[in-house]
PDB file with one MODEL, atoms N, CA, C and O in Angstrom:
MODEL        1
ATOM      1  N   MET A   1       0.823  -1.197   0.000  1.00  0.00           N
ATOM      2  CA  MET A   1       0.000   0.000   0.000  1.00  0.00           C
ATOM      3  C   MET A   1       0.866   1.261   0.000  1.00  0.00           C
ATOM      4  O   MET A   1       0.526   2.254  -0.642  1.00  0.00           O
ATOM      5  N   SER A   2       1.973   1.214   0.714  1.00  0.00           N
ATOM      6  CA  SER A   2       2.821   2.406   0.788  1.00  0.00           C
ATOM      7  C   SER A   2       3.466   2.718  -0.555  1.00  0.00           C
ATOM      8  O   SER A   2       3.669   3.888  -0.881  1.00  0.00           O
ATOM      9  N   GLU A   3       3.796   1.682  -1.351  1.00  0.00           N
ATOM     10  CA  GLU A   3       4.395   1.953  -2.652  1.00  0.00           C
ATOM     11  C   GLU A   3       3.392   2.583  -3.610  1.00  0.00           C
ATOM     12  O   GLU A   3       3.783   3.340  -4.499  1.00  0.00           O
ATOM     13  N   ILE A   4       2.107   2.286  -3.446  1.00  0.00           N
ATOM     14  CA  ILE A   4       1.086   2.928  -4.283  1.00  0.00           C
ATOM     15  C   ILE A   4       0.990   4.407  -3.935  1.00  0.00           C
ATOM     16  O   ILE A   4       0.939   5.256  -4.825  1.00  0.00           O
ATOM     17  N   LEU A   5       0.964   4.712  -2.658  1.00  0.00           N
ATOM     18  CA  LEU A   5       0.930   6.118  -2.241  1.00  0.00           C
ATOM     19  C   LEU A   5       2.177   6.862  -2.691  1.00  0.00           C
ATOM     20  O   LEU A   5       2.105   8.023  -3.091  1.00  0.00           O
ATOM     21  N   LEU A   6       3.320   6.188  -2.623  1.00  0.00           N
ATOM     22  CA  LEU A   6       4.570   6.793  -3.074  1.00  0.00           C
ATOM     23  C   LEU A   6       4.531   7.085  -4.569  1.00  0.00           C
ATOM     24  O   LEU A   6       4.982   8.142  -5.010  1.00  0.00           O
ATOM     25  N   ALA A   7       3.995   6.154  -5.345  1.00  0.00           N
ATOM     26  CA  ALA A   7       3.904   6.349  -6.798  1.00  0.00           C
ATOM     27  C   ALA A   7       2.920   7.452  -7.155  1.00  0.00           C
ATOM     28  O   ALA A   7       3.076   8.112  -8.182  1.00  0.00           O
ATOM     29  N   LEU A   8       1.913   7.657  -6.323  1.00  0.00           N
ATOM     30  CA  LEU A   8       0.913   8.688  -6.615  1.00  0.00           C
ATOM     31  C   LEU A   8       1.365  10.089  -6.209  1.00  0.00           C
ATOM     32  O   LEU A   8       1.043  11.057  -6.898  1.00  0.00           O
ATOM     33  N   PHE A   9       2.098  10.214  -5.114  1.00  0.00           N
ATOM     34  CA  PHE A   9       2.419  11.539  -4.602  1.00  0.00           C
ATOM     35  C   PHE A   9       3.860  11.976  -4.809  1.00  0.00           C
ATOM     36  O   PHE A   9       4.118  13.177  -4.897  1.00  0.00           O
ATOM     37  N   ALA A  10       4.800  11.057  -4.890  1.00  0.00           N
ATOM     38  CA  ALA A  10       6.208  11.428  -5.013  1.00  0.00           C
ATOM     39  C   ALA A  10       6.521  12.198  -6.295  1.00  0.00           C
ATOM     40  O   ALA A  10       7.220  13.209  -6.216  1.00  0.00           O
ATOM     41  N   PRO A  11       6.045  11.780  -7.477  1.00  0.00           N
ATOM     42  CA  PRO A  11       6.371  12.557  -8.681  1.00  0.00           C
ATOM     43  C   PRO A  11       5.843  13.985  -8.624  1.00  0.00           C
ATOM     44  O   PRO A  11       6.523  14.917  -9.055  1.00  0.00           O
ATOM     45  N   PHE A  12       4.648  14.159  -8.099  1.00  0.00           N
ATOM     46  CA  PHE A  12       4.066  15.501  -7.976  1.00  0.00           C
ATOM     47  C   PHE A  12       4.928  16.380  -7.074  1.00  0.00           C
ATOM     48  O   PHE A  12       5.291  17.497  -7.442  1.00  0.00           O
ATOM     49  N   LEU A  13       5.246  15.870  -5.906  1.00  0.00           N
ATOM     50  CA  LEU A  13       6.047  16.652  -4.961  1.00  0.00           C
ATOM     51  C   LEU A  13       7.455  16.907  -5.487  1.00  0.00           C
ATOM     52  O   LEU A  13       7.990  18.004  -5.324  1.00  0.00           O
ATOM     53  N   LEU A  14       8.059  15.898  -6.118  1.00  0.00           N
ATOM     54  CA  LEU A  14       9.401  16.093  -6.677  1.00  0.00           C
ATOM     55  C   LEU A  14       9.401  17.169  -7.754  1.00  0.00           C
ATOM     56  O   LEU A  14      10.315  17.993  -7.803  1.00  0.00           O
ATOM     57  N   MET A  15       8.399  17.174  -8.612  1.00  0.00           N
ATOM     58  CA  MET A  15       8.349  18.184  -9.685  1.00  0.00           C
ATOM     59  C   MET A  15       8.241  19.587  -9.105  1.00  0.00           C
ATOM     60  O   MET A  15       8.979  20.487  -9.506  1.00  0.00           O
ATOM     61  N   VAL A  16       7.328  19.774  -8.168  1.00  0.00           N
ATOM     62  CA  VAL A  16       7.111  21.113  -7.615  1.00  0.00           C
ATOM     63  C   VAL A  16       8.345  21.597  -6.851  1.00  0.00           C
ATOM     64  O   VAL A  16       8.760  22.745  -7.007  1.00  0.00           O
ATOM     65  N   ILE A  17       8.924  20.736  -6.037  1.00  0.00           N
ATOM     66  CA  ILE A  17      10.097  21.133  -5.238  1.00  0.00           C
ATOM     67  C   ILE A  17      11.323  21.323  -6.113  1.00  0.00           C
ATOM     68  O   ILE A  17      12.047  22.306  -5.952  1.00  0.00           O
ATOM     69  N   THR A  18      11.571  20.401  -7.038  1.00  0.00           N
ATOM     70  CA  THR A  18      12.772  20.485  -7.876  1.00  0.00           C
ATOM     71  C   THR A  18      12.700  21.668  -8.829  1.00  0.00           C
ATOM     72  O   THR A  18      13.727  22.268  -9.148  1.00  0.00           O
ATOM     73  N   THR A  19      11.504  22.009  -9.286  1.00  0.00           N
ATOM     74  CA  THR A  19      11.373  23.180 -10.170  1.00  0.00           C
ATOM     75  C   THR A  19      11.766  24.456  -9.443  1.00  0.00           C
ATOM     76  O   THR A  19      12.360  25.350 -10.044  1.00  0.00           O
ATOM     77  N   ARG A  20      11.446  24.551  -8.176  1.00  0.00           N
ATOM     78  CA  ARG A  20      11.818  25.745  -7.410  1.00  0.00           C
ATOM     79  C   ARG A  20      13.329  25.827  -7.214  1.00  0.00           C
ATOM     80  O   ARG A  20      13.870  26.917  -7.028  1.00  0.00           O
ATOM     81  N   VAL A  21      14.012  24.691  -7.255  1.00  0.00           N
ATOM     82  CA  VAL A  21      15.464  24.686  -7.086  1.00  0.00           C
ATOM     83  C   VAL A  21      16.167  24.940  -8.414  1.00  0.00           C
ATOM     84  O   VAL A  21      17.118  25.719  -8.473  1.00  0.00           O
ATOM     85  N   THR A  22      15.700  24.278  -9.495  1.00  0.00           N
ATOM     86  CA  THR A  22      16.402  24.358 -10.776  1.00  0.00           C
ATOM     87  C   THR A  22      15.892  25.466 -11.677  1.00  0.00           C
ATOM     88  O   THR A  22      16.574  25.843 -12.630  1.00  0.00           O
ATOM     89  N   PHE A  23      14.697  26.004 -11.399  1.00  0.00           N
ATOM     90  CA  PHE A  23      14.067  27.041 -12.222  1.00  0.00           C
ATOM     91  C   PHE A  23      13.871  26.580 -13.660  1.00  0.00           C
ATOM     92  O   PHE A  23      13.873  27.400 -14.578  1.00  0.00           O
ATOM     93  N   SER A  24      13.702  25.278 -13.865  1.00  0.00           N
ATOM     94  CA  SER A  24      13.553  24.741 -15.209  1.00  0.00           C
ATOM     95  C   SER A  24      12.682  23.494 -15.161  1.00  0.00           C
ATOM     96  O   SER A  24      12.899  22.614 -14.328  1.00  0.00           O
ATOM     97  N   LEU A  25      11.703  23.415 -16.046  1.00  0.00           N
ATOM     98  CA  LEU A  25      10.853  22.231 -16.113  1.00  0.00           C
ATOM     99  C   LEU A  25      11.618  21.033 -16.667  1.00  0.00           C
ATOM    100  O   LEU A  25      11.375  19.899 -16.254  1.00  0.00           O
ATOM    101  N   VAL A  26      12.528  21.272 -17.588  1.00  0.00           N
ATOM    102  CA  VAL A  26      13.292  20.171 -18.173  1.00  0.00           C
ATOM    103  C   VAL A  26      14.211  19.545 -17.120  1.00  0.00           C
ATOM    104  O   VAL A  26      14.264  18.322 -16.991  1.00  0.00           O
ATOM    105  N   GLY A  27      14.920  20.366 -16.382  1.00  0.00           N
ATOM    106  CA  GLY A  27      15.802  19.857 -15.331  1.00  0.00           C
ATOM    107  C   GLY A  27      15.030  19.137 -14.242  1.00  0.00           C
ATOM    108  O   GLY A  27      15.463  18.094 -13.752  1.00  0.00           O
ATOM    109  N   ALA A  28      13.892  19.688 -13.865  1.00  0.00           N
ATOM    110  CA  ALA A  28      13.070  19.053 -12.843  1.00  0.00           C
ATOM    111  C   ALA A  28      12.515  17.726 -13.342  1.00  0.00           C
ATOM    112  O   ALA A  28      12.416  16.769 -12.575  1.00  0.00           O
ATOM    113  N   SER A  29      12.153  17.659 -14.619  1.00  0.00           N
ATOM    114  CA  SER A  29      11.640  16.413 -15.187  1.00  0.00           C
ATOM    115  C   SER A  29      12.713  15.333 -15.190  1.00  0.00           C
ATOM    116  O   SER A  29      12.438  14.181 -14.854  1.00  0.00           O
ATOM    117  N   ILE A  30      13.915  15.695 -15.560  1.00  0.00           N
ATOM    118  CA  ILE A  30      15.012  14.727 -15.588  1.00  0.00           C
ATOM    119  C   ILE A  30      15.298  14.188 -14.192  1.00  0.00           C
ATOM    120  O   ILE A  30      15.441  12.979 -14.006  1.00  0.00           O
ATOM    121  N   VAL A  31      15.379  15.068 -13.229  1.00  0.00           N
ATOM    122  CA  VAL A  31      15.653  14.642 -11.852  1.00  0.00           C
ATOM    123  C   VAL A  31      14.515  13.766 -11.331  1.00  0.00           C
ATOM    124  O   VAL A  31      14.760  12.741 -10.695  1.00  0.00           O
ATOM    125  N   THR A  32      13.281  14.165 -11.599  1.00  0.00           N
ATOM    126  CA  THR A  32      12.129  13.400 -11.111  1.00  0.00           C
ATOM    127  C   THR A  32      12.112  11.997 -11.683  1.00  0.00           C
ATOM    128  O   THR A  32      11.907  11.036 -10.941  1.00  0.00           O
ATOM    129  N   TRP A  33      12.324  11.854 -12.987  1.00  0.00           N
ATOM    130  CA  TRP A  33      12.296  10.518 -13.590  1.00  0.00           C
ATOM    131  C   TRP A  33      13.501   9.688 -13.191  1.00  0.00           C
ATOM    132  O   TRP A  33      13.392   8.465 -13.101  1.00  0.00           O
ATOM    133  N   MET A  34      14.644  10.308 -12.950  1.00  0.00           N
ATOM    134  CA  MET A  34      15.793   9.545 -12.455  1.00  0.00           C
ATOM    135  C   MET A  34      15.480   8.946 -11.086  1.00  0.00           C
ATOM    136  O   MET A  34      15.789   7.782 -10.829  1.00  0.00           O
ATOM    137  N   VAL A  35      14.872   9.734 -10.218  1.00  0.00           N
ATOM    138  CA  VAL A  35      14.524   9.241  -8.884  1.00  0.00           C
ATOM    139  C   VAL A  35      13.456   8.155  -8.978  1.00  0.00           C
ATOM    140  O   VAL A  35      13.575   7.113  -8.333  1.00  0.00           O
ATOM    141  N   ILE A  36      12.421   8.389  -9.771  1.00  0.00           N
ATOM    142  CA  ILE A  36      11.331   7.422  -9.885  1.00  0.00           C
ATOM    143  C   ILE A  36      11.838   6.092 -10.452  1.00  0.00           C
ATOM    144  O   ILE A  36      11.534   5.031  -9.906  1.00  0.00           O
ATOM    145  N   LEU A  37      12.599   6.145 -11.529  1.00  0.00           N
ATOM    146  CA  LEU A  37      13.078   4.909 -12.144  1.00  0.00           C
ATOM    147  C   LEU A  37      14.057   4.158 -11.257  1.00  0.00           C
ATOM    148  O   LEU A  37      14.069   2.927 -11.252  1.00  0.00           O
ATOM    149  N   SER A  38      14.876   4.882 -10.508  1.00  0.00           N
ATOM    150  CA  SER A  38      15.808   4.187  -9.626  1.00  0.00           C
ATOM    151  C   SER A  38      15.074   3.531  -8.457  1.00  0.00           C
ATOM    152  O   SER A  38      15.437   2.429  -8.046  1.00  0.00           O
ATOM    153  N   VAL A  39      14.059   4.184  -7.923  1.00  0.00           N
ATOM    154  CA  VAL A  39      13.304   3.593  -6.816  1.00  0.00           C
ATOM    155  C   VAL A  39      12.533   2.375  -7.292  1.00  0.00           C
ATOM    156  O   VAL A  39      12.499   1.356  -6.602  1.00  0.00           O
ATOM    157  N   ILE A  40      11.913   2.466  -8.463  1.00  0.00           N
ATOM    158  CA  ILE A  40      11.129   1.328  -8.959  1.00  0.00           C
ATOM    159  C   ILE A  40      12.033   0.161  -9.328  1.00  0.00           C
ATOM    160  O   ILE A  40      11.690  -0.987  -9.046  1.00  0.00           O
ATOM    161  N   SER A  41      13.173   0.421  -9.949  1.00  0.00           N
ATOM    162  CA  SER A  41      14.031  -0.691 -10.365  1.00  0.00           C
ATOM    163  C   SER A  41      14.791  -1.316  -9.200  1.00  0.00           C
ATOM    164  O   SER A  41      15.024  -2.525  -9.196  1.00  0.00           O
ATOM    165  N   VAL A  42      15.178  -0.516  -8.220  1.00  0.00           N
ATOM    166  CA  VAL A  42      15.945  -1.052  -7.093  1.00  0.00           C
ATOM    167  C   VAL A  42      15.085  -1.991  -6.255  1.00  0.00           C
ATOM    168  O   VAL A  42      15.561  -3.031  -5.800  1.00  0.00           O
ATOM    169  N   TYR A  43      13.860  -1.640  -6.057  1.00  0.00           N
ATOM    170  CA  TYR A  43      13.001  -2.436  -5.193  1.00  0.00           C
ATOM    171  C   TYR A  43      12.159  -3.449  -5.963  1.00  0.00           C
ATOM    172  O   TYR A  43      11.272  -4.072  -5.380  1.00  0.00           O
ATOM    173  N   ASP A  44      12.415  -3.628  -7.258  1.00  0.00           N
ATOM    174  CA  ASP A  44      11.703  -4.591  -8.085  1.00  0.00           C
ATOM    175  C   ASP A  44      10.185  -4.459  -7.957  1.00  0.00           C
ATOM    176  O   ASP A  44       9.475  -5.435  -7.717  1.00  0.00           O
ATOM    177  N   LYS A  45       9.723  -3.253  -8.120  1.00  0.00           N
ATOM    178  CA  LYS A  45       8.286  -2.986  -8.065  1.00  0.00           C
ATOM    179  C   LYS A  45       7.648  -3.360  -9.395  1.00  0.00           C
ATOM    180  O   LYS A  45       8.329  -3.388 -10.420  1.00  0.00           O
ATOM    181  N   PRO A  46       6.353  -3.648  -9.394  1.00  0.00           N
ATOM    182  CA  PRO A  46       5.684  -3.967 -10.648  1.00  0.00           C
ATOM    183  C   PRO A  46       5.632  -2.773 -11.598  1.00  0.00           C
ATOM    184  O   PRO A  46       5.717  -1.621 -11.171  1.00  0.00           O
ATOM    185  N   TRP A  47       5.494  -3.059 -12.881  1.00  0.00           N
ATOM    186  CA  TRP A  47       5.521  -2.017 -13.912  1.00  0.00           C
ATOM    187  C   TRP A  47       4.325  -1.077 -13.820  1.00  0.00           C
ATOM    188  O   TRP A  47       4.416   0.071 -14.256  1.00  0.00           O
ATOM    189  N   TRP A  48       3.213  -1.533 -13.266  1.00  0.00           N
ATOM    190  CA  TRP A  48       2.031  -0.675 -13.213  1.00  0.00           C
ATOM    191  C   TRP A  48       2.211   0.482 -12.231  1.00  0.00           C
ATOM    192  O   TRP A  48       1.474   1.466 -12.302  1.00  0.00           O
ATOM    193  N   LEU A  49       3.170   0.382 -11.325  1.00  0.00           N
ATOM    194  CA  LEU A  49       3.456   1.532 -10.455  1.00  0.00           C
ATOM    195  C   LEU A  49       4.015   2.699 -11.261  1.00  0.00           C
ATOM    196  O   LEU A  49       3.768   3.863 -10.947  1.00  0.00           O
ATOM    197  N   LEU A  50       4.767   2.370 -12.296  1.00  0.00           N
ATOM    198  CA  LEU A  50       5.269   3.418 -13.193  1.00  0.00           C
ATOM    199  C   LEU A  50       4.106   4.105 -13.901  1.00  0.00           C
ATOM    200  O   LEU A  50       4.124   5.321 -14.092  1.00  0.00           O
ATOM    201  N   LEU A  51       3.104   3.338 -14.286  1.00  0.00           N
ATOM    202  CA  LEU A  51       1.920   3.921 -14.919  1.00  0.00           C
ATOM    203  C   LEU A  51       1.137   4.802 -13.949  1.00  0.00           C
ATOM    204  O   LEU A  51       0.536   5.795 -14.359  1.00  0.00           O
ATOM    205  N   LEU A  52       1.143   4.446 -12.675  1.00  0.00           N
ATOM    206  CA  LEU A  52       0.493   5.296 -11.672  1.00  0.00           C
ATOM    207  C   LEU A  52       1.255   6.604 -11.475  1.00  0.00           C
ATOM    208  O   LEU A  52       0.657   7.624 -11.135  1.00  0.00           O
ATOM    209  N   ALA A  53       2.549   6.580 -11.684  1.00  0.00           N
ATOM    210  CA  ALA A  53       3.367   7.775 -11.476  1.00  0.00           C
ATOM    211  C   ALA A  53       3.196   8.797 -12.598  1.00  0.00           C
ATOM    212  O   ALA A  53       3.454   9.982 -12.387  1.00  0.00           O
ATOM    213  N   ILE A  54       2.769   8.365 -13.780  1.00  0.00           N
ATOM    214  CA  ILE A  54       2.664   9.278 -14.923  1.00  0.00           C
ATOM    215  C   ILE A  54       1.620  10.372 -14.711  1.00  0.00           C
ATOM    216  O   ILE A  54       1.937  11.535 -14.963  1.00  0.00           O
ATOM    217  N   PRO A  55       0.377  10.074 -14.257  1.00  0.00           N
ATOM    218  CA  PRO A  55      -0.570  11.179 -14.013  1.00  0.00           C
ATOM    219  C   PRO A  55      -0.107  12.131 -12.903  1.00  0.00           C
ATOM    220  O   PRO A  55      -0.343  13.338 -12.970  1.00  0.00           O
ATOM    221  N   SER A  56       0.539  11.585 -11.908  1.00  0.00           N
ATOM    222  CA  SER A  56       1.064  12.433 -10.845  1.00  0.00           C
ATOM    223  C   SER A  56       2.155  13.357 -11.380  1.00  0.00           C
ATOM    224  O   SER A  56       2.221  14.528 -11.008  1.00  0.00           O
ATOM    225  N   PHE A  57       2.999  12.831 -12.245  1.00  0.00           N
ATOM    226  CA  PHE A  57       4.035  13.641 -12.874  1.00  0.00           C
ATOM    227  C   PHE A  57       3.409  14.741 -13.735  1.00  0.00           C
ATOM    228  O   PHE A  57       3.861  15.886 -13.705  1.00  0.00           O
ATOM    229  N   ALA A  58       2.378  14.398 -14.496  1.00  0.00           N
ATOM    230  CA  ALA A  58       1.704  15.390 -15.355  1.00  0.00           C
ATOM    231  C   ALA A  58       1.080  16.502 -14.522  1.00  0.00           C
ATOM    232  O   ALA A  58       1.159  17.675 -14.888  1.00  0.00           O
ATOM    233  N   ALA A  59       0.462  16.141 -13.411  1.00  0.00           N
ATOM    234  CA  ALA A  59      -0.102  17.165 -12.525  1.00  0.00           C
ATOM    235  C   ALA A  59       1.008  18.032 -11.937  1.00  0.00           C
ATOM    236  O   ALA A  59       0.837  19.243 -11.793  1.00  0.00           O
ATOM    237  N   GLY A  60       2.125  17.432 -11.603  1.00  0.00           N
ATOM    238  CA  GLY A  60       3.264  18.197 -11.082  1.00  0.00           C
ATOM    239  C   GLY A  60       3.816  19.162 -12.105  1.00  0.00           C
ATOM    240  O   GLY A  60       4.211  20.276 -11.759  1.00  0.00           O
ATOM    241  N   VAL A  61       3.850  18.746 -13.377  1.00  0.00           N
ATOM    242  CA  VAL A  61       4.327  19.640 -14.438  1.00  0.00           C
ATOM    243  C   VAL A  61       3.406  20.842 -14.571  1.00  0.00           C
ATOM    244  O   VAL A  61       3.878  21.971 -14.709  1.00  0.00           O
ATOM    245  N   LEU A  62       2.095  20.615 -14.530  1.00  0.00           N
ATOM    246  CA  LEU A  62       1.145  21.728 -14.662  1.00  0.00           C
ATOM    247  C   LEU A  62       1.271  22.714 -13.510  1.00  0.00           C
ATOM    248  O   LEU A  62       1.285  23.926 -13.730  1.00  0.00           O
ATOM    249  N   ILE A  63       1.362  22.209 -12.294  1.00  0.00           N
ATOM    250  CA  ILE A  63       1.494  23.090 -11.126  1.00  0.00           C
ATOM    251  C   ILE A  63       2.843  23.805 -11.144  1.00  0.00           C
ATOM    252  O   ILE A  63       2.918  24.995 -10.838  1.00  0.00           O
ATOM    253  N   ALA A  64       3.901  23.092 -11.498  1.00  0.00           N
ATOM    254  CA  ALA A  64       5.225  23.705 -11.539  1.00  0.00           C
ATOM    255  C   ALA A  64       5.292  24.790 -12.610  1.00  0.00           C
ATOM    256  O   ALA A  64       5.964  25.805 -12.426  1.00  0.00           O
ATOM    257  N   LYS A  65       4.599  24.579 -13.724  1.00  0.00           N
ATOM    258  CA  LYS A  65       4.568  25.592 -14.774  1.00  0.00           C
ATOM    259  C   LYS A  65       3.878  26.858 -14.288  1.00  0.00           C
ATOM    260  O   LYS A  65       4.321  27.969 -14.581  1.00  0.00           O
ATOM    261  N   LYS A  66       2.793  26.684 -13.544  1.00  0.00           N
ATOM    262  CA  LYS A  66       2.091  27.848 -12.980  1.00  0.00           C
ATOM    263  C   LYS A  66       2.956  28.579 -11.961  1.00  0.00           C
ATOM    264  O   LYS A  66       2.955  29.808 -11.902  1.00  0.00           O
ATOM    265  N   VAL A  67       3.688  27.819 -11.164  1.00  0.00           N
ATOM    266  CA  VAL A  67       4.567  28.436 -10.159  1.00  0.00           C
ATOM    267  C   VAL A  67       5.687  29.211 -10.850  1.00  0.00           C
ATOM    268  O   VAL A  67       6.042  30.305 -10.412  1.00  0.00           O
ATOM    269  N   LEU A  68       6.238  28.659 -11.913  1.00  0.00           N
ATOM    270  CA  LEU A  68       7.316  29.347 -12.628  1.00  0.00           C
ATOM    271  C   LEU A  68       6.828  30.612 -13.310  1.00  0.00           C
ATOM    272  O   LEU A  68       7.568  31.592 -13.392  1.00  0.00           O
ATOM    273  N   ILE A  69       5.595  30.609 -13.800  1.00  0.00           N
ATOM    274  CA  ILE A  69       5.054  31.815 -14.422  1.00  0.00           C
ATOM    275  C   ILE A  69       4.845  32.894 -13.377  1.00  0.00           C
ATOM    276  O   ILE A  69       5.127  34.067 -13.621  1.00  0.00           O
ATOM    277  N   LYS A  70       4.347  32.494 -12.207  1.00  0.00           N
ATOM    278  CA  LYS A  70       4.087  33.460 -11.140  1.00  0.00           C
ATOM    279  C   LYS A  70       5.378  34.007 -10.532  1.00  0.00           C
ATOM    280  O   LYS A  70       5.515  35.212 -10.317  1.00  0.00           O
ATOM    281  N   ARG A  71       6.326  33.099 -10.256  1.00  0.00           N
ATOM    282  CA  ARG A  71       7.617  33.488  -9.666  1.00  0.00           C
ATOM    283  C   ARG A  71       8.728  32.821 -10.452  1.00  0.00           C
ATOM    284  O   ARG A  71       9.091  31.686 -10.142  1.00  0.00           O
ATOM    285  N   PRO A  72       9.277  33.475 -11.450  1.00  0.00           N
ATOM    286  CA  PRO A  72      10.241  32.836 -12.340  1.00  0.00           C
ATOM    287  C   PRO A  72      11.605  32.531 -11.733  1.00  0.00           C
ATOM    288  O   PRO A  72      12.430  31.913 -12.406  1.00  0.00           O
ATOM    289  N   GLY A  73      11.871  32.916 -10.550  1.00  0.00           N
ATOM    290  CA  GLY A  73      13.173  32.607  -9.942  1.00  0.00           C
ATOM    291  C   GLY A  73      14.121  33.767 -10.042  1.00  0.00           C
ATOM    292  O   GLY A  73      13.716  34.919  -9.889  1.00  0.00           O
ATOM    293  N   MET A  74      15.389  33.478 -10.298  1.00  0.00           N
ATOM    294  CA  MET A  74      16.413  34.506 -10.316  1.00  0.00           C
ATOM    295  C   MET A  74      16.355  35.345 -11.571  1.00  0.00           C
ATOM    296  O   MET A  74      17.160  36.262 -11.739  1.00  0.00           O
TER     297      MET A  74
ENDMDL
END
């Protein structure tokens, strides 16, 4: 159950937090997918957890884009 919650919320939170650090959606996307793929492959999780992470990632991209428009960083 915890891995399902992790797959649903971790990509969203990683995108929003990493975008504030890198000031770039591309950089935040790369970091987010590196973390997600390493966690899923290291713990031998089923492939459908990756599919659960995709909508969460998409929601994170939309929110991060709005945050960057409002406060573009440096």
